[in-house]
C-alpha positions, 0 to 999 in steps of 0.5 A: 297043935304042932310038934317038933323035935327037941320038945318044941311044940305051936298051938293055935287057939280060937273061940267064940262065944254069943250070950243072948239076954231078954230083960223085962219087958221083952227087951233083947241084948246080946254079948258077943265075944271072940278070941284068937292066938298062938302059944309056942312052949318047950315041953319035956315030960320028966323036967318041965315046961317053958313058953309063951302065948299071945292072944287077940279078943274082942267084945261087942254089945249094942254098938259098944266094944272093947278090943285087946291083947294078951301076952304071956310067958309061964314055966312049970317045974315037975316034981315027982308028986307035984308041979310048980309053975308060974306066969307073967302076963301083960294085958291091954284093952281099949274100946268105947265102953265106959271105964273099958281102959285096962292096961296091966300086969299080972303075976301068979304061982301055981 
């Protein structure tokens, strides 16, 4: 994570996961997924946080694949004994999997 004056921050993220599966009869399969992106935010420990993030993700399984992007904005307000937060996100996922298309919004409170 990189930090600058005025409580500004930038964080890079990368993750890779592979699952190896064995089915009855000794047949093997694997599911590989990875995700990379950036998060930029302002955070004051006495007030709250406000920022955004963008991630690219990919999943593959025996020649099938799905690729997508996540874009989100989030905020937090710090109270003496609690934190109130919210998130608005958009996800677009496409690929050659059956029923793999996804295009939608997500809104949440924390």
